[in-house]
C-alpha positions in Angstrom: 0.0 0.0 0.0 2.8 2.4 0.8 4.4 1.7 -2.6 1.2 2.7 -4.3 1.0 6.0 -2.4 4.6 6.8 -3.3 4.0 6.0 -6.9 1.0 8.3 -7.0 3.0 11.1 -5.3 5.9 10.7 -7.8 3.4 10.7 -10.7 1.8 13.9 -9.4 5.2 15.6 -9.0 6.3 14.6 -12.5 3.0 15.8 -14.0 3.3 19.1 -12.1 6.9 19.6 -13.3 5.9 18.9 -16.9 3.0 21.3 -16.7 5.2 24.0 -15.3 7.9 23.6 -17.9 5.3 23.6 -20.7 3.8 26.8 -19.3 7.2 28.4 -19.1 8.1 27.3 -22.6 4.8 28.7 -24.0 5.3 32.1 -22.3 8.9 32.3 -23.5 7.8 31.5 -27.0 5.2 34.3 -26.9 7.6 36.8 -25.5 10.5 35.9 -27.8 8.3 35.8 -31.0 8.8 39.5 -32.0 12.6 39.3 -31.3 12.8 36.1 -33.5 11.0 37.8 -36.3 13.4 40.8 -36.2 16.4 38.5 -36.1 15.1 36.4 -39.0 14.5 39.6 -41.0 18.0 40.8 -40.3 19.7 37.5 -41.1 21.4 38.3 -44.4 24.2 35.8 -44.5 22.1 32.8 -43.3 23.8 32.5 -40.0 20.7 31.7 -38.0 19.7 29.0 -40.5 23.1 27.4 -40.3 23.0 27.6 -36.5 19.7 25.9 -36.3 20.8 23.1 -38.6 24.0 22.6 -36.5 21.8 22.5 -33.3 19.5 19.9 -34.9 22.5 17.7 -35.8 23.9 18.1 -32.3 20.6 17.2 -30.7 20.2 14.2 -33.0 23.7 13.0 -32.1 22.9 13.4 -28.4 19.6 11.4 -28.8 21.4 8.7 -30.7 24.1 8.5 -27.9 21.3 8.3 -25.3 19.6 5.6 -27.3 22.8 3.6 -27.5 23.0 3.5 -23.8 25.5 6.2 -23.0 24.3 8.6 -20.4 25.1 12.2 -20.1 26.3 13.5 -16.7 24.1 15.4 -14.4 26.5 18.4 -14.7 25.7 18.5 -18.4 22.0 18.8 -17.7 22.2 21.5 -15.1 25.0 23.5 -16.8 23.7 27.1 -17.5 25.7 27.1 -20.8 24.4 23.9 -22.2 22.3 25.8 -24.8 25.5 27.2 -26.3 27.2 23.8 -26.7 26.6 23.6 -30.4 28.6 26.8 -31.0 32.2 26.6 -32.1 
């Protein structure tokens, strides 16, 4: 019985965290939309397009590595500069 209660509590916490992160992602997307439009309009050399393609390749490599069983460290997940990892 105690295991069931713990499972329910963990499920609730996981759902609450997913809801909060989804809400934050939605708010950030709404706030950043005008800035993204200006940046795309000013992107003459195609730098943003190249950056997005590089990021997608990096993310696919990371997903492939995770799928193969390698795990990324906790430090890599909480690093405040992890979003800049695809830059060289």
